[in-house]
A tleap script that builds the chain and sets N, CA, C and O, in Angstrom:
source leaprc.protein.ff14SB
mol = sequence {
  NMET VAL VAL ARG PHE PHE ASP LEU ILE ASN
  GLN LEU PRO TYR ASP VAL ASN PHE ASP GLU
  VAL LEU SER LEU LEU ASN GLU TYR ALA LEU
  LEU VAL GLN GLY CYS TRP VAL LEU LYS SER
  GLU PHE SER ILE GLU GLU GLY PHE GLU ASP
  ALA ARG THR ASP ILE GLN ARG THR LEU LEU
  LEU ALA ALA ARG ASP PHE CLEU
}
set mol.1.N position { -3.729 -2.689 -2.697 }
set mol.1.CA position { -3.236 -2.455 -4.028 }
set mol.1.C position { -1.769 -2.857 -4.077 }
set mol.1.O position { -0.989 -2.508 -3.192 }
set mol.2.N position { -1.402 -3.594 -5.120 }
set mol.2.CA position { -0.031 -4.061 -5.313 }
set mol.2.C position { 0.392 -3.717 -6.735 }
set mol.2.O position { -0.357 -3.946 -7.685 }
set mol.3.N position { 1.585 -3.171 -6.877 }
set mol.3.CA position { 2.085 -2.830 -8.215 }
set mol.3.C position { 3.599 -3.014 -8.265 }
set mol.3.O position { 4.311 -2.670 -7.322 }
set mol.4.N position { 4.075 -3.558 -9.372 }
set mol.4.CA position { 5.521 -3.674 -9.570 }
set mol.4.C position { 6.075 -2.303 -9.942 }
set mol.4.O position { 5.414 -1.525 -10.629 }
set mol.5.N position { 7.279 -2.013 -9.489 }
set mol.5.CA position { 7.891 -0.704 -9.732 }
set mol.5.C position { 7.978 -0.408 -11.229 }
set mol.5.O position { 7.681 0.707 -11.658 }
set mol.6.N position { 8.378 -1.384 -12.013 }
set mol.6.CA position { 8.496 -1.202 -13.458 }
set mol.6.C position { 7.148 -0.809 -14.064 }
set mol.6.O position { 7.083 0.082 -14.911 }
set mol.7.N position { 6.075 -1.472 -13.631 }
set mol.7.CA position { 4.739 -1.144 -14.143 }
set mol.7.C position { 4.323 0.264 -13.730 }
set mol.7.O position { 3.700 0.987 -14.507 }
set mol.8.N position { 4.666 0.644 -12.520 }
set mol.8.CA position { 4.338 1.985 -12.041 }
set mol.8.C position { 5.078 3.050 -12.846 }
set mol.8.O position { 4.479 4.030 -13.289 }
set mol.9.N position { 6.360 2.854 -13.031 }
set mol.9.CA position { 7.174 3.821 -13.765 }
set mol.9.C position { 6.671 3.985 -15.197 }
set mol.9.O position { 6.690 5.088 -15.742 }
set mol.10.N position { 6.224 2.894 -15.802 }
set mol.10.CA position { 5.710 2.971 -17.172 }
set mol.10.C position { 4.432 3.795 -17.277 }
set mol.10.O position { 4.091 4.256 -18.367 }
set mol.11.N position { 3.722 3.991 -16.175 }
set mol.11.CA position { 2.485 4.767 -16.177 }
set mol.11.C position { 2.717 6.251 -15.898 }
set mol.11.O position { 1.804 7.063 -16.053 }
set mol.12.N position { 3.926 6.603 -15.491 }
set mol.12.CA position { 4.228 7.987 -15.117 }
set mol.12.C position { 4.752 8.783 -16.309 }
set mol.12.O position { 5.262 8.206 -17.269 }
set mol.13.N position { 4.627 10.103 -16.248 }
set mol.13.CA position { 5.176 10.948 -17.321 }
set mol.13.C position { 6.689 10.763 -17.456 }
set mol.13.O position { 7.369 10.380 -16.504 }
set mol.14.N position { 7.188 11.036 -18.628 }
set mol.14.CA position { 8.604 10.844 -18.941 }
set mol.14.C position { 9.524 11.680 -18.050 }
set mol.14.O position { 10.613 11.232 -17.692 }
set mol.15.N position { 9.096 12.884 -17.694 }
set mol.15.CA position { 9.957 13.807 -16.952 }
set mol.15.C position { 9.778 13.744 -15.435 }
set mol.15.O position { 10.141 14.686 -14.732 }
set mol.16.N position { 9.230 12.656 -14.932 }
set mol.16.CA position { 8.977 12.525 -13.499 }
set mol.16.C position { 10.297 12.457 -12.723 }
set mol.16.O position { 11.291 11.921 -13.215 }
set mol.17.N position { 10.292 13.002 -11.519 }
set mol.17.CA position { 11.452 12.966 -10.632 }
set mol.17.C position { 11.391 11.664 -9.823 }
set mol.17.O position { 10.530 11.512 -8.957 }
set mol.18.N position { 12.298 10.732 -10.104 }
set mol.18.CA position { 12.258 9.417 -9.467 }
set mol.18.C position { 12.518 9.481 -7.968 }
set mol.18.O position { 12.021 8.637 -7.223 }
set mol.19.N position { 13.288 10.465 -7.512 }
set mol.19.CA position { 13.513 10.622 -6.075 }
set mol.19.C position { 12.204 10.951 -5.364 }
set mol.19.O position { 11.948 10.452 -4.268 }
set mol.20.N position { 11.378 11.787 -5.983 }
set mol.20.CA position { 10.078 12.122 -5.402 }
set mol.20.C position { 9.148 10.914 -5.404 }
set mol.20.O position { 8.409 10.691 -4.445 }
set mol.21.N position { 9.186 10.139 -6.479 }
set mol.21.CA position { 8.360 8.928 -6.559 }
set mol.21.C position { 8.750 7.962 -5.450 }
set mol.21.O position { 7.884 7.432 -4.754 }
set mol.22.N position { 10.039 7.731 -5.281 }
set mol.22.CA position { 10.499 6.811 -4.236 }
set mol.22.C position { 10.166 7.327 -2.846 }
set mol.22.O position { 9.837 6.543 -1.956 }
set mol.23.N position { 10.247 8.624 -2.654 }
set mol.23.CA position { 9.890 9.215 -1.370 }
set mol.23.C position { 8.415 8.971 -1.052 }
set mol.23.O position { 8.070 8.594 0.068 }
set mol.24.N position { 7.558 9.187 -2.031 }
set mol.24.CA position { 6.126 8.949 -1.831 }
set mol.24.C position { 5.823 7.470 -1.630 }
set mol.24.O position { 4.990 7.109 -0.798 }
set mol.25.N position { 6.496 6.619 -2.388 }
set mol.25.CA position { 6.293 5.183 -2.215 }
set mol.25.C position { 6.674 4.748 -0.806 }
set mol.25.O position { 5.961 3.957 -0.188 }
set mol.26.N position { 7.780 5.251 -0.299 }
set mol.26.CA position { 8.204 4.897 1.058 }
set mol.26.C position { 7.225 5.384 2.110 }
set mol.26.O position { 7.100 4.775 3.173 }
set mol.27.N position { 6.532 6.472 1.824 }
set mol.27.CA position { 5.562 7.010 2.772 }
set mol.27.C position { 4.253 6.221 2.762 }
set mol.27.O position { 3.646 6.019 3.814 }
set mol.28.N position { 3.817 5.776 1.591 }
set mol.28.CA position { 2.488 5.182 1.450 }
set mol.28.C position { 2.482 3.685 1.167 }
set mol.28.O position { 1.414 3.074 1.147 }
set mol.29.N position { 3.651 3.079 0.947 }
set mol.29.CA position { 3.681 1.669 0.572 }
set mol.29.C position { 4.898 0.981 1.174 }
set mol.29.O position { 5.824 1.622 1.671 }
set mol.30.N position { 4.865 -0.341 1.112 }
set mol.30.CA position { 5.986 -1.169 1.555 }
set mol.30.C position { 6.461 -2.002 0.378 }
set mol.30.O position { 5.656 -2.445 -0.442 }
set mol.31.N position { 7.756 -2.213 0.294 }
set mol.31.CA position { 8.317 -3.045 -0.764 }
set mol.31.C position { 8.338 -4.491 -0.281 }
set mol.31.O position { 9.014 -4.821 0.694 }
set mol.32.N position { 7.593 -5.349 -0.973 }
set mol.32.CA position { 7.492 -6.758 -0.609 }
set mol.32.C position { 7.812 -7.592 -1.845 }
set mol.32.O position { 7.053 -7.595 -2.814 }
set mol.33.N position { 8.929 -8.294 -1.805 }
set mol.33.CA position { 9.368 -9.156 -2.898 }
set mol.33.C position { 9.278 -8.462 -4.254 }
set mol.33.O position { 8.771 -9.034 -5.219 }
set mol.34.N position { 9.765 -7.247 -4.321 }
set mol.34.CA position { 9.823 -6.517 -5.579 }
set mol.34.C position { 8.550 -5.799 -5.980 }
set mol.34.O position { 8.507 -5.171 -7.038 }
set mol.35.N position { 7.512 -5.877 -5.160 }
set mol.35.CA position { 6.252 -5.189 -5.452 }
set mol.35.C position { 5.971 -4.163 -4.366 }
set mol.35.O position { 6.238 -4.400 -3.188 }
set mol.36.N position { 5.434 -3.026 -4.772 }
set mol.36.CA position { 5.026 -2.007 -3.807 }
set mol.36.C position { 3.595 -2.300 -3.388 }
set mol.36.O position { 2.703 -2.411 -4.229 }
set mol.37.N position { 3.380 -2.426 -2.070 }
set mol.37.CA position { 2.072 -2.769 -1.510 }
set mol.37.C position { 1.586 -1.595 -0.668 }
set mol.37.O position { 2.291 -1.139 0.232 }
set mol.38.N position { 0.391 -1.111 -0.959 }
set mol.38.CA position { -0.190 -0.001 -0.219 }
set mol.38.C position { -0.285 -0.359 1.260 }
set mol.38.O position { -0.778 -1.432 1.607 }
set mol.39.N position { 0.181 0.533 2.132 }
set mol.39.CA position { 0.087 0.301 3.573 }
set mol.39.C position { -1.381 0.221 3.973 }
set mol.39.O position { -2.208 0.993 3.487 }
set mol.40.N position { -1.700 -0.712 4.857 }
set mol.40.CA position { -3.095 -0.937 5.222 }
set mol.40.C position { -3.719 0.267 5.909 }
set mol.40.O position { -4.937 0.434 5.854 }
set mol.41.N position { -2.921 1.110 6.552 }
set mol.41.CA position { -3.488 2.290 7.198 }
set mol.41.C position { -4.104 3.244 6.180 }
set mol.41.O position { -4.916 4.098 6.537 }
set mol.42.N position { -3.715 3.100 4.906 }
set mol.42.CA position { -4.293 3.922 3.849 }
set mol.42.C position { -5.390 3.192 3.089 }
set mol.42.O position { -6.119 3.809 2.313 }
set mol.43.N position { -5.516 1.885 3.300 }
set mol.43.CA position { -6.528 1.128 2.567 }
set mol.43.C position { -7.678 0.654 3.447 }
set mol.43.O position { -8.751 0.340 2.933 }
set mol.44.N position { -7.476 0.596 4.760 }
set mol.44.CA position { -8.537 0.175 5.675 }
set mol.44.C position { -9.123 1.420 6.307 }
set mol.44.O position { -8.458 2.114 7.075 }
set mol.45.N position { -10.364 1.695 5.979 }
set mol.45.CA position { -11.004 2.921 6.433 }
set mol.45.C position { -11.706 2.719 7.772 }
set mol.45.O position { -11.972 1.593 8.191 }
set mol.46.N position { -11.993 3.815 8.416 }
set mol.46.CA position { -12.721 3.819 9.685 }
set mol.46.C position { -14.061 3.116 9.491 }
set mol.46.O position { -14.782 3.411 8.538 }
set mol.47.N position { -14.401 2.184 10.390 }
set mol.47.CA position { -15.669 1.472 10.300 }
set mol.47.C position { -15.652 0.323 9.310 }
set mol.47.O position { -16.691 -0.283 9.047 }
set mol.48.N position { -14.481 0.011 8.754 }
set mol.48.CA position { -14.364 -1.052 7.763 }
set mol.48.C position { -14.628 -2.403 8.408 }
set mol.48.O position { -14.163 -2.673 9.516 }
set mol.49.N position { -15.373 -3.243 7.713 }
set mol.49.CA position { -15.541 -4.635 8.111 }
set mol.49.C position { -15.409 -5.493 6.871 }
set mol.49.O position { -15.980 -5.168 5.830 }
set mol.50.N position { -14.676 -6.570 6.964 }
set mol.50.CA position { -14.524 -7.483 5.847 }
set mol.50.C position { -15.850 -8.187 5.625 }
set mol.50.O position { -16.349 -8.862 6.526 }
set mol.51.N position { -16.413 -8.046 4.469 }
set mol.51.CA position { -17.740 -8.590 4.182 }
set mol.51.C position { -17.752 -10.112 4.247 }
set mol.51.O position { -18.789 -10.701 4.553 }
set mol.52.N position { -16.634 -10.758 3.969 }
set mol.52.CA position { -16.604 -12.218 3.957 }
set mol.52.C position { -16.491 -12.815 5.347 }
set mol.52.O position { -17.037 -13.889 5.601 }
set mol.53.N position { -15.793 -12.140 6.254 }
set mol.53.CA position { -15.531 -12.745 7.558 }
set mol.53.C position { -15.976 -11.891 8.731 }
set mol.53.O position { -15.877 -12.320 9.881 }
set mol.54.N position { -16.464 -10.686 8.455 }
set mol.54.CA position { -16.900 -9.764 9.505 }
set mol.54.C position { -15.796 -9.422 10.507 }
set mol.54.O position { -16.075 -9.106 11.664 }
set mol.55.N position { -14.555 -9.488 10.060 }
set mol.55.CA position { -13.444 -9.092 10.921 }
set mol.55.C position { -13.401 -7.574 10.965 }
set mol.55.O position { -13.374 -6.923 9.921 }
set mol.56.N position { -13.394 -7.023 12.133 }
set mol.56.CA position { -13.419 -5.575 12.265 }
set mol.56.C position { -12.058 -4.963 11.973 }
set mol.56.O position { -11.026 -5.630 12.053 }
set mol.57.N position { -12.077 -3.697 11.638 }
set mol.57.CA position { -10.876 -2.939 11.288 }
set mol.57.C position { -9.806 -3.047 12.365 }
set mol.57.O position { -8.628 -3.215 12.049 }
set mol.58.N position { -10.197 -2.952 13.628 }
set mol.58.CA position { -9.203 -2.980 14.704 }
set mol.58.C position { -8.448 -4.307 14.740 }
set mol.58.O position { -7.251 -4.329 15.023 }
set mol.59.N position { -9.132 -5.399 14.459 }
set mol.59.CA position { -8.460 -6.695 14.433 }
set mol.59.C position { -7.509 -6.803 13.248 }
set mol.59.O position { -6.417 -7.357 13.372 }
set mol.60.N position { -7.922 -6.275 12.105 }
set mol.60.CA position { -7.042 -6.290 10.940 }
set mol.60.C position { -5.788 -5.461 11.190 }
set mol.60.O position { -4.685 -5.871 10.831 }
set mol.61.N position { -5.960 -4.300 11.804 }
set mol.61.CA position { -4.811 -3.448 12.099 }
set mol.61.C position { -3.902 -4.095 13.138 }
set mol.61.O position { -2.680 -3.996 13.032 }
set mol.62.N position { -4.474 -4.748 14.128 }
set mol.62.CA position { -3.669 -5.429 15.143 }
set mol.62.C position { -2.864 -6.563 14.513 }
set mol.62.O position { -1.697 -6.764 14.848 }
set mol.63.N position { -3.486 -7.294 13.608 }
set mol.63.CA position { -2.776 -8.372 12.917 }
set mol.63.C position { -1.647 -7.809 12.066 }
set mol.63.O position { -0.556 -8.378 12.023 }
set mol.64.N position { -1.902 -6.697 11.391 }
set mol.64.CA position { -0.872 -6.050 10.584 }
set mol.64.C position { 0.306 -5.638 11.455 }
set mol.64.O position { 1.460 -5.873 11.096 }
set mol.65.N position { 0.020 -5.028 12.592 }
set mol.65.CA position { 1.076 -4.554 13.474 }
set mol.65.C position { 1.864 -5.703 14.087 }
set mol.65.O position { 3.058 -5.562 14.350 }
set mol.66.N position { 1.210 -6.835 14.318 }
set mol.66.CA position { 1.873 -8.003 14.876 }
set mol.66.C position { 2.895 -8.567 13.892 }
set mol.66.O position { 3.988 -8.978 14.280 }
set mol.67.N position { 2.521 -8.578 12.617 }
set mol.67.CA position { 3.415 -9.121 11.593 }
set mol.67.C position { 4.549 -8.169 11.343 }
set mol.67.O position { 5.414 -8.444 10.512 }
savepdb mol mol.pdb
quit
């Protein structure tokens, strides 16, 4: 999942605490060229296999860690 910060903020209630939002974003996402990208450890589940290439979860995680 990828979302621009501006788009995310527009979806939140008016009285949201931005420090809390940024804290949560730093915990669950990475900032890449102005977009918040969900960390793969939260998007790749146990037993996951890519249906198109049959790459197993462990290989995807290893590739992520290498980069």
